[in-house]
ZADO-1210 file (C-alpha; in nm, 4 decimals, padded with zeros to 6 digits):
<atoms>
<atom x="02.7496" y="00.9690" z="-01.4820" code="MET" pos="1"/>
<atom x="02.4183" y="01.1395" z="-01.6030" code="SER" pos="2"/>
<atom x="02.2111" y="01.3639" z="-01.3799" code="THR" pos="3"/>
<atom x="01.9131" y="01.1523" z="-01.3759" code="GLU" pos="4"/>
<atom x="02.1205" y="00.8432" z="-01.2728" code="LEU" pos="5"/>
<atom x="02.2557" y="01.0334" z="-00.9865" code="LEU" pos="6"/>
<atom x="01.9054" y="01.1568" z="-00.9092" code="ILE" pos="7"/>
<atom x="01.8127" y="00.7984" z="-00.8865" code="TRP" pos="8"/>
<atom x="02.1026" y="00.7191" z="-00.6685" code="PHE" pos="9"/>
<atom x="02.0207" y="01.0052" z="-00.4387" code="GLY" pos="10"/>
<atom x="01.6480" y="00.9025" z="-00.4073" code="PHE" pos="11"/>
<atom x="01.7622" y="00.5352" z="-00.3134" code="GLY" pos="12"/>
<atom x="01.9914" y="00.6798" z="-00.0462" code="ALA" pos="13"/>
<atom x="01.7236" y="00.9012" z="00.0854" code="PHE" pos="14"/>
<atom x="01.4888" y="00.6041" z="00.1204" code="VAL" pos="15"/>
<atom x="01.7557" y="00.3856" z="00.3036" code="ILE" pos="16"/>
<atom x="01.8158" y="00.6911" z="00.5217" code="LEU" pos="17"/>
<atom x="01.4586" y="00.7308" z="00.6157" code="MET" pos="18"/>
<atom x="01.4176" y="00.3492" z="00.6775" code="LEU" pos="19"/>
<atom x="01.7138" y="00.3252" z="00.9062" code="VAL" pos="20"/>
<atom x="01.5961" y="00.6482" z="01.0978" code="LEU" pos="21"/>
<atom x="01.2561" y="00.4930" z="01.1306" code="ASP" pos="22"/>
<atom x="01.3593" y="00.1606" z="01.2704" code="LEU" pos="23"/>
<atom x="01.6817" y="00.2377" z="01.4219" code="GLY" pos="24"/>
<atom x="01.5904" y="00.5468" z="01.5959" code="VAL" pos="25"/>
<atom x="01.2286" y="00.6414" z="01.6079" code="PHE" pos="26"/>
<atom x="01.0964" y="00.2920" z="01.6558" code="HIS" pos="27"/>
<atom x="01.4298" y="00.1205" z="01.8436" code="ARG" pos="28"/>
<atom x="01.2045" y="-00.0344" z="02.0814" code="SER" pos="29"/>
<atom x="00.8701" y="-00.2056" z="02.0165" code="ALA" pos="30"/>
<atom x="00.5583" y="-00.0255" z="02.1107" code="HIS" pos="31"/>
<atom x="00.2229" y="00.0440" z="02.0394" code="ALA" pos="32"/>
<atom x="00.1990" y="00.3501" z="01.7876" code="VAL" pos="33"/>
<atom x="-00.0433" y="00.6095" z="01.9458" code="THR" pos="34"/>
<atom x="-00.2799" y="00.8079" z="01.7169" code="ILE" pos="35"/>
<atom x="-00.0971" y="01.1357" z="01.8041" code="ARG" pos="36"/>
<atom x="00.2608" y="00.9662" z="01.6740" code="GLU" pos="37"/>
<atom x="00.0874" y="00.8313" z="01.3862" code="ALA" pos="38"/>
<atom x="-00.0695" y="01.1813" z="01.2825" code="LEU" pos="39"/>
<atom x="00.2648" y="01.3362" z="01.3228" code="VAL" pos="40"/>
<atom x="00.4455" y="01.0974" z="01.0825" code="TRP" pos="41"/>
<atom x="00.1520" y="01.1327" z="00.8530" code="CYS" pos="42"/>
<atom x="00.2435" y="01.5106" z="00.8294" code="VAL" pos="43"/>
<atom x="00.6041" y="01.4313" z="00.7775" code="VAL" pos="44"/>
<atom x="00.5533" y="01.2034" z="00.4867" code="TRP" pos="45"/>
<atom x="00.2870" y="01.4273" z="00.3095" code="ILE" pos="46"/>
<atom x="00.5228" y="01.7066" z="00.3822" code="GLY" pos="47"/>
<atom x="00.8290" y="01.5105" z="00.2291" code="LEU" pos="48"/>
<atom x="00.6227" y="01.4136" z="-00.0947" code="ALA" pos="49"/>
<atom x="00.5012" y="01.7569" z="-00.1500" code="LEU" pos="50"/>
<atom x="00.8395" y="01.8881" z="-00.1101" code="ALA" pos="51"/>
<atom x="00.9863" y="01.6176" z="-00.3524" code="PHE" pos="52"/>
<atom x="00.7047" y="01.7509" z="-00.5804" code="ASN" pos="53"/>
<atom x="00.8468" y="02.0988" z="-00.5826" code="VAL" pos="54"/>
<atom x="01.1932" y="01.9359" z="-00.6781" code="VAL" pos="55"/>
<atom x="01.0184" y="01.7744" z="-00.9716" code="ILE" pos="56"/>
<atom x="00.8663" y="02.0998" z="-01.0619" code="TYR" pos="57"/>
<atom x="01.2061" y="02.2771" z="-01.0989" code="PHE" pos="58"/>
<atom x="01.4010" y="01.9829" z="-01.2180" code="TRP" pos="59"/>
<atom x="01.1349" y="01.8256" z="-01.4902" code="LYS" pos="60"/>
<atom x="00.8647" y="02.0882" z="-01.5191" code="GLY" pos="61"/>
<atom x="00.5192" y="02.1517" z="-01.4260" code="PRO" pos="62"/>
<atom x="00.3757" y="01.8830" z="-01.6394" code="ALA" pos="63"/>
<atom x="00.5962" y="01.6201" z="-01.4669" code="LYS" pos="64"/>
<atom x="00.5074" y="01.7589" z="-01.1244" code="ALA" pos="65"/>
<atom x="00.1396" y="01.7298" z="-01.2061" code="LEU" pos="66"/>
<atom x="00.1870" y="01.3552" z="-01.2955" code="GLU" pos="67"/>
<atom x="00.3918" y="01.3009" z="-00.9637" code="PHE" pos="68"/>
<atom x="00.1091" y="01.4579" z="-00.7719" code="LEU" pos="69"/>
<atom x="-00.1627" y="01.2670" z="-00.9531" code="ALA" pos="70"/>
<atom x="00.0323" y="00.9392" z="-00.9408" code="GLY" pos="71"/>
<atom x="00.0946" y="00.9928" z="-00.5639" code="TYR" pos="72"/>
<atom x="-00.2829" y="01.0779" z="-00.5082" code="LEU" pos="73"/>
<atom x="-00.3917" y="00.7643" z="-00.6879" code="VAL" pos="74"/>
<atom x="-00.1471" y="00.5248" z="-00.5330" code="GLU" pos="75"/>
<atom x="-00.2196" y="00.6683" z="-00.1787" code="GLU" pos="76"/>
<atom x="-00.5959" y="00.6220" z="-00.2241" code="ALA" pos="77"/>
<atom x="-00.5543" y="00.2730" z="-00.3559" code="LEU" pos="78"/>
<atom x="-00.3213" y="00.1827" z="-00.0853" code="SER" pos="79"/>
<atom x="-00.6090" y="00.2858" z="00.1736" code="VAL" pos="80"/>
<atom x="-00.7740" y="-00.0240" z="00.0601" code="ASP" pos="81"/>
<atom x="-00.5147" y="-00.2274" z="00.2025" code="ASN" pos="82"/>
<atom x="-00.5637" y="-00.0888" z="00.5328" code="LEU" pos="83"/>
<atom x="-00.8866" y="-00.3014" z="00.5508" code="PHE" pos="84"/>
<atom x="-00.6887" y="-00.6149" z="00.4840" code="VAL" pos="85"/>
<atom x="-00.4304" y="-00.5276" z="00.7253" code="PHE" pos="86"/>
<atom x="-00.6711" y="-00.4752" z="01.0039" code="LEU" pos="87"/>
<atom x="-00.8269" y="-00.8189" z="00.9275" code="LEU" pos="88"/>
<atom x="-00.4946" y="-01.0003" z="00.9282" code="ILE" pos="89"/>
<atom x="-00.3803" y="-00.8367" z="01.2517" code="PHE" pos="90"/>
<atom x="-00.7101" y="-00.9105" z="01.4180" code="SER" pos="91"/>
<atom x="-00.7305" y="-01.2638" z="01.2738" code="TYR" pos="92"/>
<atom x="-00.3609" y="-01.3506" z="01.4152" code="PHE" pos="93"/>
<atom x="-00.4168" y="-01.1512" z="01.7394" code="ARG" pos="94"/>
<atom x="-00.1029" y="-00.9516" z="01.6569" code="VAL" pos="95"/>
<atom x="00.0099" y="-00.7500" z="01.9681" code="ASN" pos="96"/>
<atom x="-00.0101" y="-00.3778" z="01.8889" code="LYS" pos="97"/>
<atom x="00.3698" y="-00.3367" z="01.9960" code="ARG" pos="98"/>
<atom x="00.4709" y="-00.5559" z="01.7037" code="TYR" pos="99"/>
<atom x="00.2267" y="-00.4144" z="01.4293" code="GLN" pos="100"/>
<atom x="00.4750" y="-00.1451" z="01.3280" code="HIS" pos="101"/>
<atom x="00.7591" y="-00.3948" z="01.2959" code="ARG" pos="102"/>
<atom x="00.5573" y="-00.6058" z="01.0569" code="VAL" pos="103"/>
<atom x="00.4340" y="-00.3085" z="00.8479" code="LEU" pos="104"/>
<atom x="00.7893" y="-00.2038" z="00.8226" code="PHE" pos="105"/>
<atom x="00.9531" y="-00.5030" z="00.6843" code="TRP" pos="106"/>
<atom x="00.6312" y="-00.5550" z="00.4764" code="GLY" pos="107"/>
<atom x="00.6783" y="-00.2032" z="00.3126" code="ILE" pos="108"/>
<atom x="01.0360" y="-00.2597" z="00.2555" code="LEU" pos="109"/>
<atom x="00.9570" y="-00.5721" z="00.0652" code="GLY" pos="110"/>
<atom x="00.6886" y="-00.3670" z="-00.1175" code="ALA" pos="111"/>
<atom x="00.9539" y="-00.1162" z="-00.2417" code="ILE" pos="112"/>
<atom x="01.1468" y="-00.3840" z="-00.3886" code="VAL" pos="113"/>
<atom x="00.8505" y="-00.5479" z="-00.5667" code="MET" pos="114"/>
<atom x="00.6973" y="-00.2310" z="-00.6865" code="ARG" pos="115"/>
<atom x="01.0335" y="-00.1509" z="-00.8647" code="ALA" pos="116"/>
<atom x="01.0237" y="-00.4901" z="-01.0468" code="ILE" pos="117"/>
<atom x="00.6541" y="-00.4492" z="-01.1365" code="PHE" pos="118"/>
<atom x="00.7303" y="-00.0811" z="-01.2697" code="ILE" pos="119"/>
<atom x="01.0149" y="-00.1681" z="-01.4575" code="GLY" pos="120"/>
<atom x="00.8220" y="-00.4488" z="-01.6494" code="MET" pos="121"/>
<atom x="00.5198" y="-00.2276" z="-01.6995" code="GLY" pos="122"/>
<atom x="00.7006" y="00.0372" z="-01.8452" code="VAL" pos="123"/>
<atom x="00.9219" y="-00.2000" z="-02.0637" code="ALA" pos="124"/>
<atom x="00.6037" y="-00.3725" z="-02.1911" code="LEU" pos="125"/>
<atom x="00.4014" y="-00.0420" z="-02.2879" code="ILE" pos="126"/>
<atom x="00.7242" y="00.0943" z="-02.4777" code="GLN" pos="127"/>
<atom x="00.7742" y="-00.2373" z="-02.6686" code="ARG" pos="128"/>
<atom x="00.4194" y="-00.3533" z="-02.7185" code="PHE" pos="129"/>
<atom x="00.2050" y="-00.0269" z="-02.7090" code="HIS" pos="130"/>
<atom x="-00.1277" y="-00.2365" z="-02.7485" code="TRP" pos="131"/>
<atom x="-00.0547" y="-00.3729" z="-02.3795" code="ILE" pos="132"/>
<atom x="-00.1819" y="-00.0219" z="-02.2568" code="ILE" pos="133"/>
<atom x="-00.5368" y="-00.1379" z="-02.3835" code="TYR" pos="134"/>
<atom x="-00.4739" y="-00.4652" z="-02.1784" code="VAL" pos="135"/>
<atom x="-00.4072" y="-00.2802" z="-01.8612" code="PHE" pos="136"/>
<atom x="-00.7004" y="-00.0247" z="-01.9057" code="GLY" pos="137"/>
<atom x="-00.9392" y="-00.3054" z="-01.9567" code="ALA" pos="138"/>
<atom x="-00.7940" y="-00.4907" z="-01.6449" code="PHE" pos="139"/>
<atom x="-00.8483" y="-00.1766" z="-01.4286" code="LEU" pos="140"/>
<atom x="-01.2027" y="-00.1177" z="-01.5577" code="VAL" pos="141"/>
<atom x="-01.3043" y="-00.4985" z="-01.4729" code="LEU" pos="142"/>
<atom x="-01.1173" y="-00.4722" z="-01.1273" code="THR" pos="143"/>
<atom x="-01.3020" y="-00.1408" z="-01.0448" code="GLY" pos="144"/>
<atom x="-01.6531" y="-00.2983" z="-01.1279" code="ILE" pos="145"/>
<atom x="-01.5473" y="-00.6140" z="-00.9335" code="LYS" pos="146"/>
<atom x="-01.4526" y="-00.3916" z="-00.6223" code="MET" pos="147"/>
<atom x="-01.7860" y="-00.2298" z="-00.6372" code="ALA" pos="148"/>
<atom x="-01.9715" y="-00.5437" z="-00.6283" code="THR" pos="149"/>
<atom x="-01.7685" y="-00.7677" z="-00.4130" code="GLN" pos="150"/>
<atom x="-01.9182" y="-00.6767" z="-00.0741" code="GLY" pos="151"/>
<atom x="-01.7229" y="-00.7005" z="00.2511" code="ASP" pos="152"/>
<atom x="-01.3681" y="-00.8371" z="00.2470" code="LYS" pos="153"/>
<atom x="-01.3187" y="-01.1847" z="00.4055" code="GLU" pos="154"/>
<atom x="-00.9761" y="-01.3227" z="00.5240" code="LEU" pos="155"/>
<atom x="-00.9012" y="-01.6854" z="00.4650" code="HIS" pos="156"/>
<atom x="-00.5443" y="-01.7143" z="00.5556" code="PRO" pos="157"/>
<atom x="-00.5613" y="-02.1162" z="00.5077" code="GLU" pos="158"/>
<atom x="-00.6176" y="-02.0568" z="00.1210" code="ARG" pos="159"/>
<atom x="-00.3086" y="-01.8398" z="00.0866" code="ASN" pos="160"/>
<atom x="-00.0790" y="-02.0263" z="-00.1520" code="PRO" pos="161"/>
<atom x="00.2414" y="-01.8554" z="-00.0092" code="VAL" pos="162"/>
<atom x="00.1407" y="-01.9533" z="00.3442" code="LEU" pos="163"/>
<atom x="00.0613" y="-02.3067" z="00.2508" code="LYS" pos="164"/>
<atom x="00.3875" y="-02.3572" z="00.0653" code="LEU" pos="165"/>
<atom x="00.5807" y="-02.1966" z="00.3868" code="PHE" pos="166"/>
<atom x="00.4014" y="-02.4199" z="00.6411" code="ARG" pos="167"/>
<atom x="00.5251" y="-02.7244" z="00.4523" code="LYS" pos="168"/>
<atom x="00.8930" y="-02.5856" z="00.4280" code="LEU" pos="169"/>
<atom x="00.9308" y="-02.4631" z="00.7845" code="MET" pos="170"/>
<atom x="00.7726" y="-02.5418" z="01.1218" code="PRO" pos="171"/>
<atom x="00.5981" y="-02.2559" z="01.3240" code="VAL" pos="172"/>
<atom x="00.6022" y="-02.1727" z="01.6908" code="THR" pos="173"/>
<atom x="00.2842" y="-02.1515" z="01.8972" code="ASP" pos="174"/>
<atom x="00.3779" y="-01.8237" z="02.0532" code="ASP" pos="175"/>
<atom x="00.4986" y="-01.4771" z="01.9166" code="TYR" pos="176"/>
<atom x="00.8497" y="-01.4861" z="02.0997" code="VAL" pos="177"/>
<atom x="00.8741" y="-01.1027" z="02.1787" code="GLU" pos="178"/>
<atom x="00.8263" y="-00.9825" z="01.8354" code="GLY" pos="179"/>
<atom x="01.0931" y="-01.2138" z="01.6709" code="ARG" pos="180"/>
<atom x="01.0464" y="-01.3375" z="01.3113" code="PHE" pos="181"/>
<atom x="01.2700" y="-01.6668" z="01.3751" code="PHE" pos="182"/>
<atom x="01.3725" y="-01.8448" z="01.6627" code="VAL" pos="183"/>
<atom x="01.5938" y="-02.1585" z="01.7266" code="ARG" pos="184"/>
<atom x="01.4629" y="-02.4394" z="01.9382" code="ARG" pos="185"/>
<atom x="01.5750" y="-02.8052" z="01.9995" code="ASN" pos="186"/>
<atom x="01.8591" y="-02.7421" z="01.7391" code="GLY" pos="187"/>
<atom x="01.6363" y="-02.6291" z="01.4481" code="ARG" pos="188"/>
<atom x="01.5181" y="-02.3138" z="01.3122" code="SER" pos="189"/>
<atom x="01.1544" y="-02.2068" z="01.3482" code="MET" pos="190"/>
<atom x="00.9464" y="-01.9215" z="01.2224" code="ALA" pos="191"/>
<atom x="00.7157" y="-01.7427" z="01.4486" code="THR" pos="192"/>
<atom x="00.3578" y="-01.6426" z="01.3740" code="PRO" pos="193"/>
<atom x="00.4793" y="-01.2881" z="01.3411" code="LEU" pos="194"/>
<atom x="00.6698" y="-01.3932" z="01.0121" code="PHE" pos="195"/>
<atom x="00.3549" y="-01.5813" z="00.8809" code="VAL" pos="196"/>
<atom x="00.1695" y="-01.2530" z="00.9402" code="VAL" pos="197"/>
<atom x="00.4509" y="-01.0560" z="00.7438" code="LEU" pos="198"/>
<atom x="00.4104" y="-01.3214" z="00.4697" code="LEU" pos="199"/>
<atom x="00.0461" y="-01.2516" z="00.4488" code="LEU" pos="200"/>
<atom x="00.1037" y="-00.8695" z="00.4391" code="VAL" pos="201"/>
<atom x="00.3645" y="-00.8991" z="00.1718" code="GLU" pos="202"/>
<atom x="00.1505" y="-01.1312" z="-00.0432" code="SER" pos="203"/>
<atom x="-00.1623" y="-00.9079" z="00.0068" code="THR" pos="204"/>
<atom x="00.0585" y="-00.6213" z="-00.1092" code="ASP" pos="205"/>
<atom x="00.1739" y="-00.7956" z="-00.4325" code="LEU" pos="206"/>
<atom x="-00.1998" y="-00.8663" z="-00.5135" code="VAL" pos="207"/>
<atom x="-00.2865" y="-00.4877" z="-00.4599" code="PHE" pos="208"/>
<atom x="00.0315" y="-00.3968" z="-00.6732" code="ALA" pos="209"/>
<atom x="-00.1110" y="-00.5600" z="-00.9670" code="VAL" pos="210"/>
<atom x="-00.4031" y="-00.3141" z="-00.9439" code="ASP" pos="211"/>
<atom x="-00.2250" y="00.0037" z="-00.8453" code="SER" pos="212"/>
<atom x="00.0857" y="-00.0069" z="-01.0917" code="ILE" pos="213"/>
<atom x="-00.1314" y="-00.0128" z="-01.4085" code="PRO" pos="214"/>
<atom x="-00.3376" y="00.2668" z="-01.2511" code="ALA" pos="215"/>
<atom x="-00.0427" y="00.4976" z="-01.1831" code="VAL" pos="216"/>
<atom x="00.0923" y="00.4108" z="-01.5382" code="LEU" pos="217"/>
<atom x="-00.2412" y="00.5401" z="-01.6696" code="ALA" pos="218"/>
<atom x="-00.1038" y="00.8776" z="-01.5490" code="ILE" pos="219"/>
<atom x="00.2600" y="00.8706" z="-01.6356" code="SER" pos="220"/>
<atom x="00.4988" y="00.6247" z="-01.8112" code="GLN" pos="221"/>
<atom x="00.8157" y="00.7862" z="-01.6746" code="ASP" pos="222"/>
<atom x="00.9772" y="00.5344" z="-01.4554" code="PRO" pos="223"/>
<atom x="01.1045" y="00.7803" z="-01.2178" code="PHE" pos="224"/>
<atom x="00.7666" y="00.9499" z="-01.1786" code="ILE" pos="225"/>
<atom x="00.5853" y="00.6282" z="-01.1390" code="VAL" pos="226"/>
<atom x="00.8214" y="00.4914" z="-00.8824" code="TYR" pos="227"/>
<atom x="00.8926" y="00.7834" z="-00.6373" code="THR" pos="228"/>
<atom x="00.5140" y="00.8560" z="-00.6321" code="SER" pos="229"/>
<atom x="00.4621" y="00.4767" z="-00.5366" code="ASN" pos="230"/>
<atom x="00.7556" y="00.4814" z="-00.2632" code="VAL" pos="231"/>
<atom x="00.6245" y="00.7966" z="-00.1147" code="PHE" pos="232"/>
<atom x="00.2659" y="00.6513" z="-00.0943" code="ALA" pos="233"/>
<atom x="00.3656" y="00.3322" z="00.0603" code="ILE" pos="234"/>
<atom x="00.6050" y="00.4885" z="00.2872" code="MET" pos="235"/>
<atom x="00.3411" y="00.6916" z="00.4542" code="GLY" pos="236"/>
<atom x="00.0954" y="00.4162" z="00.4409" code="LEU" pos="237"/>
<atom x="00.2023" y="00.2797" z="00.7989" code="ARG" pos="238"/>
<atom x="00.1239" y="00.6270" z="00.9620" code="SER" pos="239"/>
<atom x="-00.2008" y="00.6216" z="00.7988" code="ILE" pos="240"/>
<atom x="-00.2731" y="00.2927" z="00.9174" code="PHE" pos="241"/>
<atom x="-00.2238" y="00.3775" z="01.2812" code="PHE" pos="242"/>
<atom x="-00.3960" y="00.7043" z="01.2395" code="ALA" pos="243"/>
<atom x="-00.7070" y="00.5605" z="01.0938" code="LEU" pos="244"/>
<atom x="-00.7275" y="00.2126" z="01.2199" code="ALA" pos="245"/>
<atom x="-00.9914" y="00.2698" z="01.4623" code="GLY" pos="246"/>
<atom x="-01.2355" y="00.4577" z="01.2280" code="ILE" pos="247"/>
<atom x="-01.1378" y="00.3178" z="00.8746" code="ILE" pos="248"/>
<atom x="-01.4433" y="00.0887" z="00.8842" code="GLN" pos="249"/>
<atom x="-01.6708" y="00.4107" z="00.8967" code="LEU" pos="250"/>
<atom x="-01.5660" y="00.5275" z="00.5446" code="PHE" pos="251"/>
<atom x="-01.8038" y="00.2666" z="00.3903" code="HIS" pos="252"/>
<atom x="-01.8434" y="00.4649" z="00.0698" code="TYR" pos="253"/>
<atom x="-01.4622" y="00.4894" z="00.0128" code="LEU" pos="254"/>
<atom x="-01.4537" y="00.1479" z="-00.1522" code="GLN" pos="255"/>
<atom x="-01.7039" y="00.2716" z="-00.4228" code="TYR" pos="256"/>
<atom x="-01.4935" y="00.5761" z="-00.4615" code="GLY" pos="257"/>
<atom x="-01.1816" y="00.3869" z="-00.5138" code="LEU" pos="258"/>
<atom x="-01.3577" y="00.1572" z="-00.7787" code="SER" pos="259"/>
<atom x="-01.4906" y="00.4634" z="-00.9616" code="ILE" pos="260"/>
<atom x="-01.1053" y="00.5818" z="-00.9727" code="ILE" pos="261"/>
<atom x="-00.9936" y="00.2417" z="-01.1176" code="LEU" pos="262"/>
<atom x="-01.2716" y="00.2568" z="-01.3838" code="ILE" pos="263"/>
<atom x="-01.1856" y="00.6044" z="-01.4588" code="PHE" pos="264"/>
<atom x="-00.7872" y="00.5522" z="-01.5030" code="VAL" pos="265"/>
<atom x="-00.8772" y="00.2550" z="-01.6986" code="GLY" pos="266"/>
<atom x="-01.0923" y="00.4192" z="-01.9507" code="MET" pos="267"/>
<atom x="-00.8435" y="00.6847" z="-01.9575" code="LYS" pos="268"/>
<atom x="-00.5954" y="00.4246" z="-02.0803" code="MET" pos="269"/>
<atom x="-00.8155" y="00.2698" z="-02.3200" code="VAL" pos="270"/>
<atom x="-00.9007" y="00.6062" z="-02.4747" code="LEU" pos="271"/>
<atom x="-00.5498" y="00.7227" z="-02.4821" code="SER" pos="272"/>
<atom x="-00.5196" y="00.7331" z="-02.8604" code="ASN" pos="273"/>
<atom x="-00.8852" y="00.8976" z="-02.8985" code="VAL" pos="274"/>
<atom x="-00.8497" y="01.1669" z="-02.6404" code="TYR" pos="275"/>
<atom x="-00.5231" y="01.2388" z="-02.4248" code="LYS" pos="276"/>
<atom x="-00.6753" y="01.3839" z="-02.1144" code="MET" pos="277"/>
<atom x="-00.4641" y="01.6570" z="-01.9493" code="PRO" pos="278"/>
<atom x="-00.3111" y="01.5386" z="-01.6252" code="VAL" pos="279"/>
<atom x="-00.4472" y="01.8473" z="-01.4366" code="GLY" pos="280"/>
<atom x="-00.8147" y="01.7154" z="-01.5216" code="ILE" pos="281"/>
<atom x="-00.7124" y="01.3657" z="-01.4410" code="ALA" pos="282"/>
<atom x="-00.5820" y="01.4918" z="-01.0904" code="LEU" pos="283"/>
<atom x="-00.9038" y="01.6899" z="-01.0209" code="GLY" pos="284"/>
<atom x="-01.1228" y="01.4106" z="-01.1139" code="VAL" pos="285"/>
<atom x="-00.9539" y="01.1722" z="-00.8741" code="VAL" pos="286"/>
<atom x="-00.9483" y="01.4276" z="-00.5874" code="ALA" pos="287"/>
<atom x="-01.3125" y="01.4904" z="-00.6423" code="GLY" pos="288"/>
<atom x="-01.4157" y="01.1333" z="-00.6355" code="ILE" pos="289"/>
<atom x="-01.2026" y="01.0737" z="-00.3147" code="LEU" pos="290"/>
<atom x="-01.3656" y="01.3896" z="-00.1483" code="ALA" pos="291"/>
<atom x="-01.7076" y="01.2941" z="-00.2482" code="ILE" pos="292"/>
<atom x="-01.6707" y="00.9426" z="-00.1203" code="SER" pos="293"/>
<atom x="-01.5236" y="01.0621" z="00.2088" code="VAL" pos="294"/>
<atom x="-01.7818" y="01.3376" z="00.2492" code="LEU" pos="295"/>
<atom x="-02.0686" y="01.0976" z="00.1731" code="ALA" pos="296"/>
<atom x="-01.9335" y="00.8505" z="00.4462" code="SER" pos="297"/>
<atom x="-01.9368" y="01.1317" z="00.6981" code="VAL" pos="298"/>
<atom x="-02.2897" y="01.2682" z="00.6320" code="LEU" pos="299"/>
<atom x="-02.4444" y="00.9250" z="00.5918" code="TRP" pos="300"/>
<atom x="-02.2634" y="00.6984" z="00.8248" code="PRO" pos="301"/>
<atom x="-02.3269" y="00.3256" z="00.7993" code="PRO" pos="302"/>
<atom x="-02.5857" y="00.1694" z="01.0736" code="LYS" pos="303"/>
<atom x="-02.4961" y="-00.0843" z="01.3276" code="GLY" pos="304"/>
<atom x="-02.1078" y="-00.0495" z="01.2808" code="VAL" pos="305"/>
<atom x="-01.9475" y="-00.2902" z="01.5075" code="VAL" pos="306"/>
<atom x="-01.5607" y="-00.3424" z="01.5701" code="ALA" pos="307"/>
<atom x="-01.3698" y="-00.5976" z="01.3808" code="LEU" pos="308"/>
<atom x="-01.4155" y="-00.9437" z="01.5285" code="PRO" pos="309"/>
<atom x="-01.0965" y="-01.0898" z="01.7022" code="VAL" pos="310"/>
<atom x="-01.0773" y="-01.4622" z="01.6297" code="GLU" pos="311"/>
<atom x="-00.8579" y="-01.7231" z="01.7903" code="VAL" pos="312"/>
<atom x="-00.5156" y="-01.7409" z="01.6366" code="ASP" pos="313"/>
<atom x="-00.5075" y="-02.0573" z="01.4213" code="PRO" pos="314"/>
<atom x="-00.1297" y="-02.1119" z="01.4855" code="LEU" pos="315"/>
<atom x="-00.1884" y="-02.1171" z="01.8535" code="GLY" pos="316"/>
<atom x="-00.0435" y="-01.7774" z="01.9525" code="GLY" pos="317"/>
<atom x="-00.1651" y="-01.6917" z="02.2973" code="ASN" pos="318"/>
<atom x="-00.0048" y="-01.3334" z="02.3681" code="GLU" pos="319"/>
<atom x="-00.2953" y="-01.1107" z="02.4359" code="PRO" pos="320"/>
<atom x="-00.3352" y="-00.7844" z="02.2484" code="GLU" pos="321"/>
<atom x="-00.2637" y="-00.4801" z="02.4406" code="THR" pos="322"/>
</atoms>
């Protein structure tokens, strides 16, 4: 068995171990994640990502280490955009704070599998049809322009095709049933609104993956680098969500920063045969754009920011949020 294959197995075992510890030990009982707890886990996940980057440095060299760091930063930055949608979903369905971590845990587990499939397909397409890189690049540029001009995000669960199909196939309870996804009532299996929320989170991540995977492929086409940087970014996303949930809406210029990043990496892809930009420069540009957008949001805060609206649960859930 080759060394690289052993590394793949080792990384998979590490991810499984961390997921087991997360749900089975540290979050065994459902509880509302505090900001302090979330910040601790942010430090843990960022520390693990940087430690893994050191491993990449000594194993594959400084060039691959820079690719990992740039890919991780791009994916983490684009994943932050998911937080706005997660906030809207949890608010719209009035999900109790005790159960939000459970939804994000299983949502991210599904995301890890989906990202592996997307990355494998993306790398295979680029290796077999090099011209597809221009298609990916143009797509990222158009997505960046759309993100900058789309305005405030709105949530319309009733339009989600996955949710529509699921509602036709399985009945849904009116209550959340203590954080369970499925229950059995009157001799038949029923889903709870919490599983509906999980479906929305998964389908939302699928949409975001269509943007973020090509963006990371603009940095590196090494499957291991692309996948591991993706996994570390999304594994830390839950902690970032709970740490920033109350203030994420204040970073109103972040959306424009992310759109510029998408346009930048898209142009990097399109012009790859004309000018091969060093990864170090790309990393500096991405970090600089993020820093400027966050700093601008702090220096020029939005006027009249209000909390996210809490709407009546369309599925009839009546469990109050705590």
